Structure formats: C-alpha cells, structure tokens
Residue, then its C-alpha position, 0 to 999 in steps of 0.5 A: m500500500p502506498g505510504q506504508i513501510d515494509v519492514v519486519l521487526c525482530g525482537n529477541l531474548d538473550p539465549a544464554g542470559v535468559f533461556c539458560q540462566l533464568s527460571a521458567d517463570a522469569v522466561k515467561l515474564r521476559t517474553t510477555d514483556l517483550l510482546a507487550a513492548a511490540a504490541g501494535h506492530r503487526n510485523f513483529v517476529l519473536p525469536s530467541g537472540g540466536d542459537l540456544p546453548a546445549g543444556t537449555p532447560l526445556d521448561n524454559l522453552d515451554a515457558f517461552f512458547a506458552a507466553a507466545k501462544s497466550a499473546a492476543p492474536f493479530p487481526p487478519a491483514a487487510 
C-alpha cells in the first residue's frame, strides 16, 4: 500500500542470559514483556537472540512458547 513501510521487526531474548540462566517463570515474564513492548506492530517476529546453548532447560522453552501462544492474536491483514 502506498505510504506504508515494509519492514519486519525482530525482537529477541538473550539465549544464554535468559533461556539458560533464568527460571521458567522469569522466561515467561521476559517474553510477555517483550510482546507487550511490540504490541501494535503487526510485523513483529519473536525469536530467541540466536542459537540456544546445549543444556537449555526445556521448561524454559515451554515457558517461552506458552507466553507466545497466550499473546492476543493479530487481526487478519487487510
């Protein structure tokens, strides 16, 4: 559409500092906070900040995905 900027925003969470060192509850909170900061941006992608180190607790990955799934869905593109 004219006047729109076609850009994808990628926010991320630190793989070692968040996914490996924090609790599952803290990972979920950080993920929720990041999604809240990006609210209103339909072009936001929620990735980790890079490769997850070996030994990343699976509970932390579950918390990340649970927070992502609980985020309000974006309306369909017009």
